[in-house]
PDB file of N, CA, C and O in Angstrom:
ATOM      1  N   UNK A   1       2.621 139.277  37.883  1.00  0.00           N
ATOM      2  CA  UNK A   1       2.293 140.451  38.665  1.00  0.00           C
ATOM      3  C   UNK A   1       3.033 140.378  40.003  1.00  0.00           C
ATOM      4  O   UNK A   1       2.905 139.410  40.753  1.00  0.00           O
ATOM      5  N   UNK A   2       3.799 141.411  40.274  1.00  0.00           N
ATOM      6  CA  UNK A   2       4.509 141.474  41.555  1.00  0.00           C
ATOM      7  C   UNK A   2       3.637 142.184  42.579  1.00  0.00           C
ATOM      8  O   UNK A   2       2.920 143.132  42.259  1.00  0.00           O
ATOM      9  N   UNK A   3       3.711 141.708  43.814  1.00  0.00           N
ATOM     10  CA  UNK A   3       2.945 142.303  44.900  1.00  0.00           C
ATOM     11  C   UNK A   3       3.899 142.809  45.976  1.00  0.00           C
ATOM     12  O   UNK A   3       4.996 142.283  46.160  1.00  0.00           O
ATOM     13  N   UNK A   4       3.456 143.830  46.669  1.00  0.00           N
ATOM     14  CA  UNK A   4       4.256 144.475  47.698  1.00  0.00           C
ATOM     15  C   UNK A   4       3.455 144.579  48.984  1.00  0.00           C
ATOM     16  O   UNK A   4       2.269 144.911  48.966  1.00  0.00           O
ATOM     17  N   UNK A   5       4.105 144.297  50.084  1.00  0.00           N
ATOM     18  CA  UNK A   5       3.491 144.447  51.407  1.00  0.00           C
ATOM     19  C   UNK A   5       3.974 145.778  51.985  1.00  0.00           C
ATOM     20  O   UNK A   5       5.165 145.951  52.243  1.00  0.00           O
ATOM     21  N   UNK A   6       3.046 146.716  52.188  1.00  0.00           N
ATOM     22  CA  UNK A   6       3.358 148.000  52.820  1.00  0.00           C
ATOM     23  C   UNK A   6       3.080 147.856  54.310  1.00  0.00           C
ATOM     24  O   UNK A   6       1.996 147.434  54.712  1.00  0.00           O
ATOM     25  N   UNK A   7       4.078 148.214  55.131  1.00  0.00           N
ATOM     26  CA  UNK A   7       4.066 147.856  56.556  1.00  0.00           C
ATOM     27  C   UNK A   7       4.187 149.087  57.447  1.00  0.00           C
ATOM     28  O   UNK A   7       4.956 150.009  57.174  1.00  0.00           O
ATOM     29  N   UNK A   8       3.395 149.070  58.527  1.00  0.00           N
ATOM     30  CA  UNK A   8       3.519 150.065  59.599  1.00  0.00           C
ATOM     31  C   UNK A   8       3.905 149.304  60.859  1.00  0.00           C
ATOM     32  O   UNK A   8       3.275 148.306  61.209  1.00  0.00           O
ATOM     33  N   UNK A   9       4.943 149.781  61.535  1.00  0.00           N
ATOM     34  CA  UNK A   9       5.431 149.157  62.764  1.00  0.00           C
ATOM     35  C   UNK A   9       4.883 149.887  63.974  1.00  0.00           C
ATOM     36  O   UNK A   9       4.869 151.117  64.016  1.00  0.00           O
ATOM     37  N   UNK A  10       4.432 149.121  64.962  1.00  0.00           N
ATOM     38  CA  UNK A  10       3.979 149.683  66.231  1.00  0.00           C
ATOM     39  C   UNK A  10       4.712 148.959  67.342  1.00  0.00           C
ATOM     40  O   UNK A  10       4.794 147.731  67.361  1.00  0.00           O
ATOM     41  N   UNK A  11       5.248 149.750  68.272  1.00  0.00           N
ATOM     42  CA  UNK A  11       6.069 149.178  69.336  1.00  0.00           C
ATOM     43  C   UNK A  11       5.588 149.666  70.694  1.00  0.00           C
ATOM     44  O   UNK A  11       4.992 150.736  70.817  1.00  0.00           O
ATOM     45  N   UNK A  12       5.861 148.856  71.709  1.00  0.00           N
ATOM     46  CA  UNK A  12       5.506 149.219  73.066  1.00  0.00           C
ATOM     47  C   UNK A  12       4.411 148.318  73.611  1.00  0.00           C
ATOM     48  O   UNK A  12       3.916 147.440  72.904  1.00  0.00           O
ATOM     49  N   UNK A  13       4.032 148.532  74.863  1.00  0.00           N
ATOM     50  CA  UNK A  13       3.060 147.650  75.513  1.00  0.00           C
ATOM     51  C   UNK A  13       1.660 147.703  74.886  1.00  0.00           C
ATOM     52  O   UNK A  13       0.883 146.765  75.065  1.00  0.00           O
ATOM     53  N   UNK A  14       1.322 148.761  74.166  1.00  0.00           N
ATOM     54  CA  UNK A  14       0.009 148.874  73.526  1.00  0.00           C
ATOM     55  C   UNK A  14       0.075 148.661  72.014  1.00  0.00           C
ATOM     56  O   UNK A  14      -0.853 149.028  71.294  1.00  0.00           O
ATOM     57  N   UNK A  15       1.151 148.079  71.540  1.00  0.00           N
ATOM     58  CA  UNK A  15       1.371 147.935  70.096  1.00  0.00           C
ATOM     59  C   UNK A  15       0.254 147.164  69.407  1.00  0.00           C
ATOM     60  O   UNK A  15      -0.178 147.549  68.320  1.00  0.00           O
ATOM     61  N   UNK A  16      -0.220 146.087  70.016  1.00  0.00           N
ATOM     62  CA  UNK A  16      -1.240 145.273  69.358  1.00  0.00           C
ATOM     63  C   UNK A  16      -2.551 146.047  69.195  1.00  0.00           C
ATOM     64  O   UNK A  16      -3.172 146.001  68.133  1.00  0.00           O
ATOM     65  N   UNK A  17      -2.966 146.748  70.231  1.00  0.00           N
ATOM     66  CA  UNK A  17      -4.198 147.537  70.137  1.00  0.00           C
ATOM     67  C   UNK A  17      -4.065 148.659  69.114  1.00  0.00           C
ATOM     68  O   UNK A  17      -4.999 148.929  68.360  1.00  0.00           O
ATOM     69  N   UNK A  18      -2.916 149.307  69.087  1.00  0.00           N
ATOM     70  CA  UNK A  18      -2.694 150.400  68.141  1.00  0.00           C
ATOM     71  C   UNK A  18      -2.694 149.881  66.710  1.00  0.00           C
ATOM     72  O   UNK A  18      -3.278 150.504  65.823  1.00  0.00           O
ATOM     73  N   UNK A  19      -2.048 148.751  66.483  1.00  0.00           N
ATOM     74  CA  UNK A  19      -1.992 148.161  65.147  1.00  0.00           C
ATOM     75  C   UNK A  19      -3.382 147.731  64.675  1.00  0.00           C
ATOM     76  O   UNK A  19      -3.736 147.938  63.514  1.00  0.00           O
ATOM     77  N   UNK A  20      -4.161 147.139  65.566  1.00  0.00           N
ATOM     78  CA  UNK A  20      -5.525 146.730  65.208  1.00  0.00           C
ATOM     79  C   UNK A  20      -6.365 147.949  64.844  1.00  0.00           C
ATOM     80  O   UNK A  20      -7.146 147.907  63.893  1.00  0.00           O
ATOM     81  N   UNK A  21      -6.208 149.017  65.587  1.00  0.00           N
ATOM     82  CA  UNK A  21      -6.944 150.249  65.306  1.00  0.00           C
ATOM     83  C   UNK A  21      -6.503 150.844  63.966  1.00  0.00           C
ATOM     84  O   UNK A  21      -7.330 151.325  63.191  1.00  0.00           O
ATOM     85  N   UNK A  22      -5.212 150.808  63.703  1.00  0.00           N
ATOM     86  CA  UNK A  22      -4.695 151.324  62.433  1.00  0.00           C
ATOM     87  C   UNK A  22      -5.264 150.524  61.259  1.00  0.00           C
ATOM     88  O   UNK A  22      -5.567 151.091  60.210  1.00  0.00           O
ATOM     89  N   UNK A  23      -5.409 149.224  61.433  1.00  0.00           N
ATOM     90  CA  UNK A  23      -5.973 148.385  60.378  1.00  0.00           C
ATOM     91  C   UNK A  23      -7.413 148.806  60.052  1.00  0.00           C
ATOM     92  O   UNK A  23      -7.814 148.781  58.888  1.00  0.00           O
ATOM     93  N   UNK A  24      -8.174 149.183  61.051  1.00  0.00           N
ATOM     94  CA  UNK A  24      -9.541 149.670  60.823  1.00  0.00           C
ATOM     95  C   UNK A  24      -9.519 150.880  59.898  1.00  0.00           C
ATOM     96  O   UNK A  24     -10.312 150.967  58.960  1.00  0.00           O
ATOM     97  N   UNK A  25      -8.611 151.811  60.164  1.00  0.00           N
ATOM     98  CA  UNK A  25      -8.509 153.009  59.330  1.00  0.00           C
ATOM     99  C   UNK A  25      -8.045 152.677  57.913  1.00  0.00           C
ATOM    100  O   UNK A  25      -8.510 153.293  56.954  1.00  0.00           O
ATOM    101  N   UNK A  26      -7.145 151.721  57.770  1.00  0.00           N
ATOM    102  CA  UNK A  26      -6.713 151.304  56.431  1.00  0.00           C
ATOM    103  C   UNK A  26      -7.884 150.716  55.645  1.00  0.00           C
ATOM    104  O   UNK A  26      -8.042 151.001  54.458  1.00  0.00           O
ATOM    105  N   UNK A  27      -8.697 149.902  56.299  1.00  0.00           N
ATOM    106  CA  UNK A  27      -9.853 149.310  55.629  1.00  0.00           C
ATOM    107  C   UNK A  27     -10.848 150.387  55.206  1.00  0.00           C
ATOM    108  O   UNK A  27     -11.435 150.305  54.127  1.00  0.00           O
ATOM    109  N   UNK A  28     -11.033 151.382  56.044  1.00  0.00           N
ATOM    110  CA  UNK A  28     -11.911 152.495  55.682  1.00  0.00           C
ATOM    111  C   UNK A  28     -11.350 153.232  54.465  1.00  0.00           C
ATOM    112  O   UNK A  28     -12.096 153.585  53.551  1.00  0.00           O
ATOM    113  N   UNK A  29     -10.059 153.459  54.456  1.00  0.00           N
ATOM    114  CA  UNK A  29      -9.406 154.162  53.352  1.00  0.00           C
ATOM    115  C   UNK A  29      -9.569 153.405  52.032  1.00  0.00           C
ATOM    116  O   UNK A  29      -9.905 154.006  51.012  1.00  0.00           O
ATOM    117  N   UNK A  30      -9.335 152.094  52.046  1.00  0.00           N
ATOM    118  CA  UNK A  30      -9.345 151.347  50.789  1.00  0.00           C
ATOM    119  C   UNK A  30     -10.744 151.166  50.220  1.00  0.00           C
ATOM    120  O   UNK A  30     -10.875 150.849  49.037  1.00  0.00           O
ATOM    121  N   UNK A  31     -11.790 151.352  51.009  1.00  0.00           N
ATOM    122  CA  UNK A  31     -13.139 151.257  50.453  1.00  0.00           C
ATOM    123  C   UNK A  31     -13.399 152.370  49.448  1.00  0.00           C
ATOM    124  O   UNK A  31     -14.273 152.234  48.593  1.00  0.00           O
ATOM    125  N   UNK A  32     -12.656 153.465  49.536  1.00  0.00           N
ATOM    126  CA  UNK A  32     -12.816 154.591  48.621  1.00  0.00           C
ATOM    127  C   UNK A  32     -11.802 154.580  47.477  1.00  0.00           C
ATOM    128  O   UNK A  32     -11.721 155.552  46.725  1.00  0.00           O
ATOM    129  N   UNK A  33     -11.033 153.511  47.331  1.00  0.00           N
ATOM    130  CA  UNK A  33      -9.995 153.428  46.308  1.00  0.00           C
ATOM    131  C   UNK A  33     -10.431 152.518  45.166  1.00  0.00           C
ATOM    132  O   UNK A  33     -11.161 151.549  45.377  1.00  0.00           O
ATOM    133  N   UNK A  34      -9.983 152.834  43.966  1.00  0.00           N
ATOM    134  CA  UNK A  34     -10.249 151.956  42.829  1.00  0.00           C
ATOM    135  C   UNK A  34      -9.126 150.936  42.643  1.00  0.00           C
ATOM    136  O   UNK A  34      -9.330 149.893  42.020  1.00  0.00           O
ATOM    137  N   UNK A  35      -7.951 151.230  43.177  1.00  0.00           N
ATOM    138  CA  UNK A  35      -6.821 150.294  43.089  1.00  0.00           C
ATOM    139  C   UNK A  35      -7.107 149.082  43.976  1.00  0.00           C
ATOM    140  O   UNK A  35      -7.693 149.202  45.051  1.00  0.00           O
ATOM    141  N   UNK A  36      -6.682 147.922  43.502  1.00  0.00           N
ATOM    142  CA  UNK A  36      -6.943 146.680  44.220  1.00  0.00           C
ATOM    143  C   UNK A  36      -5.990 146.504  45.404  1.00  0.00           C
ATOM    144  O   UNK A  36      -4.784 146.726  45.292  1.00  0.00           O
ATOM    145  N   UNK A  37      -6.561 146.101  46.533  1.00  0.00           N
ATOM    146  CA  UNK A  37      -5.782 145.730  47.711  1.00  0.00           C
ATOM    147  C   UNK A  37      -6.074 144.257  47.968  1.00  0.00           C
ATOM    148  O   UNK A  37      -7.233 143.865  48.103  1.00  0.00           O
ATOM    149  N   UNK A  38      -5.033 143.448  48.035  1.00  0.00           N
ATOM    150  CA  UNK A  38      -5.209 142.010  48.183  1.00  0.00           C
ATOM    151  C   UNK A  38      -5.487 141.581  49.614  1.00  0.00           C
ATOM    152  O   UNK A  38      -6.201 140.607  49.853  1.00  0.00           O
ATOM    153  N   UNK A  39      -4.921 142.309  50.557  1.00  0.00           N
ATOM    154  CA  UNK A  39      -5.071 141.878  51.951  1.00  0.00           C
ATOM    155  C   UNK A  39      -4.728 143.030  52.873  1.00  0.00           C
ATOM    156  O   UNK A  39      -3.852 143.840  52.570  1.00  0.00           O
ATOM    157  N   UNK A  40      -5.419 143.100  53.997  1.00  0.00           N
ATOM    158  CA  UNK A  40      -5.030 143.961  55.112  1.00  0.00           C
ATOM    159  C   UNK A  40      -5.013 143.078  56.345  1.00  0.00           C
ATOM    160  O   UNK A  40      -5.849 142.186  56.489  1.00  0.00           O
ATOM    161  N   UNK A  41      -4.068 143.323  57.228  1.00  0.00           N
ATOM    162  CA  UNK A  41      -3.978 142.505  58.439  1.00  0.00           C
ATOM    163  C   UNK A  41      -3.054 143.178  59.444  1.00  0.00           C
ATOM    164  O   UNK A  41      -2.320 144.113  59.123  1.00  0.00           O
ATOM    165  N   UNK A  42      -3.116 142.670  60.670  1.00  0.00           N
ATOM    166  CA  UNK A  42      -2.093 143.040  61.646  1.00  0.00           C
ATOM    167  C   UNK A  42      -1.553 141.742  62.224  1.00  0.00           C
ATOM    168  O   UNK A  42      -2.261 140.740  62.323  1.00  0.00           O
ATOM    169  N   UNK A  43      -0.283 141.785  62.601  1.00  0.00           N
ATOM    170  CA  UNK A  43       0.426 140.583  63.019  1.00  0.00           C
ATOM    171  C   UNK A  43       1.326 140.906  64.203  1.00  0.00           C
ATOM    172  O   UNK A  43       2.143 141.825  64.144  1.00  0.00           O
ATOM    173  N   UNK A  44       1.168 140.144  65.275  1.00  0.00           N
ATOM    174  CA  UNK A  44       2.003 140.321  66.459  1.00  0.00           C
ATOM    175  C   UNK A  44       3.327 139.608  66.220  1.00  0.00           C
ATOM    176  O   UNK A  44       3.358 138.396  66.008  1.00  0.00           O
ATOM    177  N   UNK A  45       4.419 140.367  66.255  1.00  0.00           N
ATOM    178  CA  UNK A  45       5.742 139.768  66.073  1.00  0.00           C
ATOM    179  C   UNK A  45       6.335 139.333  67.411  1.00  0.00           C
ATOM    180  O   UNK A  45       6.987 138.293  67.504  1.00  0.00           O
ATOM    181  N   UNK A  46       6.102 140.132  68.430  1.00  0.00           N
ATOM    182  CA  UNK A  46       6.445 139.758  69.797  1.00  0.00           C
ATOM    183  C   UNK A  46       5.637 140.658  70.737  1.00  0.00           C
ATOM    184  O   UNK A  46       4.822 141.457  70.277  1.00  0.00           O
ATOM    185  N   UNK A  47       5.850 140.536  72.014  1.00  0.00           N
ATOM    186  CA  UNK A  47       5.062 141.255  73.018  1.00  0.00           C
ATOM    187  C   UNK A  47       5.065 142.770  72.820  1.00  0.00           C
ATOM    188  O   UNK A  47       4.097 143.440  73.177  1.00  0.00           O
ATOM    189  N   UNK A  48       6.131 143.309  72.261  1.00  0.00           N
ATOM    190  CA  UNK A  48       6.268 144.763  72.118  1.00  0.00           C
ATOM    191  C   UNK A  48       6.409 145.245  70.671  1.00  0.00           C
ATOM    192  O   UNK A  48       6.819 146.382  70.438  1.00  0.00           O
ATOM    193  N   UNK A  49       6.078 144.402  69.713  1.00  0.00           N
ATOM    194  CA  UNK A  49       6.191 144.811  68.305  1.00  0.00           C
ATOM    195  C   UNK A  49       5.089 144.133  67.491  1.00  0.00           C
ATOM    196  O   UNK A  49       5.042 142.908  67.384  1.00  0.00           O
ATOM    197  N   UNK A  50       4.216 144.943  66.928  1.00  0.00           N
ATOM    198  CA  UNK A  50       3.135 144.468  66.076  1.00  0.00           C
ATOM    199  C   UNK A  50       3.153 145.289  64.791  1.00  0.00           C
ATOM    200  O   UNK A  50       3.458 146.481  64.808  1.00  0.00           O
ATOM    201  N   UNK A  51       2.827 144.643  63.687  1.00  0.00           N
ATOM    202  CA  UNK A  51       2.773 145.354  62.407  1.00  0.00           C
ATOM    203  C   UNK A  51       1.341 145.333  61.864  1.00  0.00           C
ATOM    204  O   UNK A  51       0.560 144.427  62.153  1.00  0.00           O
ATOM    205  N   UNK A  52       1.027 146.341  61.082  1.00  0.00           N
ATOM    206  CA  UNK A  52      -0.176 146.365  60.266  1.00  0.00           C
ATOM    207  C   UNK A  52       0.317 146.464  58.828  1.00  0.00           C
ATOM    208  O   UNK A  52       1.308 147.142  58.558  1.00  0.00           O
ATOM    209  N   UNK A  53      -0.373 145.789  57.900  1.00  0.00           N
ATOM    210  CA  UNK A  53       0.093 145.857  56.519  1.00  0.00           C
ATOM    211  C   UNK A  53      -1.050 145.732  55.531  1.00  0.00           C
ATOM    212  O   UNK A  53      -2.131 145.237  55.851  1.00  0.00           O
ATOM    213  N   UNK A  54      -0.778 146.197  54.315  1.00  0.00           N
ATOM    214  CA  UNK A  54      -1.648 145.966  53.174  1.00  0.00           C
ATOM    215  C   UNK A  54      -0.787 145.390  52.056  1.00  0.00           C
ATOM    216  O   UNK A  54       0.407 145.677  51.964  1.00  0.00           O
ATOM    217  N   UNK A  55      -1.409 144.574  51.209  1.00  0.00           N
ATOM    218  CA  UNK A  55      -0.714 143.985  50.067  1.00  0.00           C
ATOM    219  C   UNK A  55      -1.334 144.570  48.807  1.00  0.00           C
ATOM    220  O   UNK A  55      -2.543 144.485  48.592  1.00  0.00           O
ATOM    221  N   UNK A  56      -0.472 145.174  47.968  1.00  0.00           N
ATOM    222  CA  UNK A  56      -0.926 145.858  46.755  1.00  0.00           C
ATOM    223  C   UNK A  56      -0.079 145.426  45.559  1.00  0.00           C
ATOM    224  O   UNK A  56       0.988 144.832  45.719  1.00  0.00           O
ATOM    225  N   UNK A  57      -0.577 145.736  44.352  1.00  0.00           N
ATOM    226  CA  UNK A  57       0.184 145.477  43.132  1.00  0.00           C
ATOM    227  C   UNK A  57       1.335 146.465  43.018  1.00  0.00           C
ATOM    228  O   UNK A  57       1.259 147.591  43.510  1.00  0.00           O
ATOM    229  N   UNK A  58       2.391 146.029  42.368  1.00  0.00           N
ATOM    230  CA  UNK A  58       3.565 146.878  42.180  1.00  0.00           C
ATOM    231  C   UNK A  58       3.190 148.214  41.536  1.00  0.00           C
ATOM    232  O   UNK A  58       3.680 149.260  41.962  1.00  0.00           O
ATOM    233  N   UNK A  59       2.336 148.193  40.526  1.00  0.00           N
ATOM    234  CA  UNK A  59       2.000 149.434  39.831  1.00  0.00           C
ATOM    235  C   UNK A  59       1.165 150.408  40.675  1.00  0.00           C
ATOM    236  O   UNK A  59       1.073 151.589  40.343  1.00  0.00           O
ATOM    237  N   UNK A  60       0.566 149.924  41.749  1.00  0.00           N
ATOM    238  CA  UNK A  60      -0.220 150.799  42.638  1.00  0.00           C
ATOM    239  C   UNK A  60       0.570 151.261  43.857  1.00  0.00           C
ATOM    240  O   UNK A  60       0.075 152.057  44.655  1.00  0.00           O
ATOM    241  N   UNK A  61       1.790 150.767  44.001  1.00  0.00           N
ATOM    242  CA  UNK A  61       2.587 151.046  45.186  1.00  0.00           C
ATOM    243  C   UNK A  61       2.766 152.528  45.437  1.00  0.00           C
ATOM    244  O   UNK A  61       2.596 152.967  46.574  1.00  0.00           O
ATOM    245  N   UNK A  62       3.101 153.317  44.432  1.00  0.00           N
ATOM    246  CA  UNK A  62       3.369 154.743  44.648  1.00  0.00           C
ATOM    247  C   UNK A  62       2.147 155.480  45.159  1.00  0.00           C
ATOM    248  O   UNK A  62       2.266 156.363  46.009  1.00  0.00           O
ATOM    249  N   UNK A  63       0.973 155.129  44.654  1.00  0.00           N
ATOM    250  CA  UNK A  63      -0.266 155.750  45.124  1.00  0.00           C
ATOM    251  C   UNK A  63      -0.427 155.547  46.620  1.00  0.00           C
ATOM    252  O   UNK A  63      -0.629 156.502  47.369  1.00  0.00           O
ATOM    253  N   UNK A  64      -0.336 154.285  47.053  1.00  0.00           N
ATOM    254  CA  UNK A  64      -0.520 153.978  48.465  1.00  0.00           C
ATOM    255  C   UNK A  64       0.629 154.516  49.318  1.00  0.00           C
ATOM    256  O   UNK A  64       0.405 155.039  50.409  1.00  0.00           O
ATOM    257  N   UNK A  65       1.840 154.389  48.824  1.00  0.00           N
ATOM    258  CA  UNK A  65       3.009 154.874  49.572  1.00  0.00           C
ATOM    259  C   UNK A  65       2.911 156.373  49.828  1.00  0.00           C
ATOM    260  O   UNK A  65       3.126 156.832  50.949  1.00  0.00           O
ATOM    261  N   UNK A  66       2.588 157.132  48.788  1.00  0.00           N
ATOM    262  CA  UNK A  66       2.549 158.580  48.920  1.00  0.00           C
ATOM    263  C   UNK A  66       1.392 159.070  49.780  1.00  0.00           C
ATOM    264  O   UNK A  66       1.519 160.081  50.471  1.00  0.00           O
ATOM    265  N   UNK A  67       0.277 158.372  49.746  1.00  0.00           N
ATOM    266  CA  UNK A  67      -0.880 158.804  50.519  1.00  0.00           C
ATOM    267  C   UNK A  67      -0.870 158.290  51.945  1.00  0.00           C
ATOM    268  O   UNK A  67      -1.305 158.996  52.855  1.00  0.00           O
ATOM    269  N   UNK A  68      -0.384 157.077  52.160  1.00  0.00           N
ATOM    270  CA  UNK A  68      -0.485 156.450  53.480  1.00  0.00           C
ATOM    271  C   UNK A  68       0.797 156.476  54.303  1.00  0.00           C
ATOM    272  O   UNK A  68       0.747 156.260  55.514  1.00  0.00           O
ATOM    273  N   UNK A  69       1.929 156.733  53.688  1.00  0.00           N
ATOM    274  CA  UNK A  69       3.220 156.847  54.382  1.00  0.00           C
ATOM    275  C   UNK A  69       3.567 155.627  55.249  1.00  0.00           C
ATOM    276  O   UNK A  69       3.757 155.758  56.458  1.00  0.00           O
ATOM    277  N   UNK A  70       3.649 154.446  54.630  1.00  0.00           N
ATOM    278  CA  UNK A  70       4.062 153.274  55.417  1.00  0.00           C
ATOM    279  C   UNK A  70       5.493 153.445  55.898  1.00  0.00           C
ATOM    280  O   UNK A  70       6.261 154.225  55.334  1.00  0.00           O
ATOM    281  N   UNK A  71       5.841 152.713  56.938  1.00  0.00           N
ATOM    282  CA  UNK A  71       7.200 152.770  57.474  1.00  0.00           C
ATOM    283  C   UNK A  71       8.192 152.034  56.580  1.00  0.00           C
ATOM    284  O   UNK A  71       9.362 152.407  56.494  1.00  0.00           O
ATOM    285  N   UNK A  72       7.709 150.983  55.916  1.00  0.00           N
ATOM    286  CA  UNK A  72       8.594 150.191  55.061  1.00  0.00           C
ATOM    287  C   UNK A  72       7.759 149.302  54.154  1.00  0.00           C
ATOM    288  O   UNK A  72       6.534 149.258  54.264  1.00  0.00           O
ATOM    289  N   UNK A  73       8.435 148.597  53.261  1.00  0.00           N
ATOM    290  CA  UNK A  73       7.751 147.678  52.358  1.00  0.00           C
ATOM    291  C   UNK A  73       8.605 146.461  52.094  1.00  0.00           C
ATOM    292  O   UNK A  73       9.824 146.488  52.266  1.00  0.00           O
ATOM    293  N   UNK A  74       7.943 145.379  51.668  1.00  0.00           N
ATOM    294  CA  UNK A  74       8.634 144.126  51.345  1.00  0.00           C
ATOM    295  C   UNK A  74       7.992 143.539  50.103  1.00  0.00           C
ATOM    296  O   UNK A  74       6.769 143.569  49.966  1.00  0.00           O
ATOM    297  N   UNK A  75       8.797 143.006  49.196  1.00  0.00           N
ATOM    298  CA  UNK A  75       8.266 142.276  48.053  1.00  0.00           C
ATOM    299  C   UNK A  75       7.792 140.912  48.524  1.00  0.00           C
ATOM    300  O   UNK A  75       8.420 140.283  49.376  1.00  0.00           O
ATOM    301  N   UNK A  76       6.676 140.460  47.961  1.00  0.00           N
ATOM    302  CA  UNK A  76       6.183 139.124  48.285  1.00  0.00           C
ATOM    303  C   UNK A  76       6.525 138.185  47.150  1.00  0.00           C
ATOM    304  O   UNK A  76       6.503 138.580  45.985  1.00  0.00           O
ATOM    305  N   UNK A  77       6.840 136.943  47.481  1.00  0.00           N
ATOM    306  CA  UNK A  77       7.090 135.915  46.467  1.00  0.00           C
ATOM    307  C   UNK A  77       5.765 135.530  45.849  1.00  0.00           C
ATOM    308  O   UNK A  77       4.757 135.414  46.546  1.00  0.00           O
ATOM    309  N   UNK A  78       5.764 135.331  44.546  1.00  0.00           N
ATOM    310  CA  UNK A  78       4.515 134.934  43.866  1.00  0.00           C
ATOM    311  C   UNK A  78       4.275 133.463  43.963  1.00  0.00           C
ATOM    312  O   UNK A  78       3.274 132.966  43.447  1.00  0.00           O
TER     313      UNK A  78
END
């Protein structure tokens, strides 16, 4: 099973707060979904760039991509 990390980028001096808030909304969204989500998190890359992401199965990617409009995605190694 291949997994994909769907990523939203937040930049600027308030990036960490914005990313944390976005993660709250993602968690609310996935509680109403039947598709499995392996992980949600936010990660500070540097002082002005933070990401929020969810990890989903390859076959569920289009559902999440089309509904949530992530900025980008990355394949994860199994």
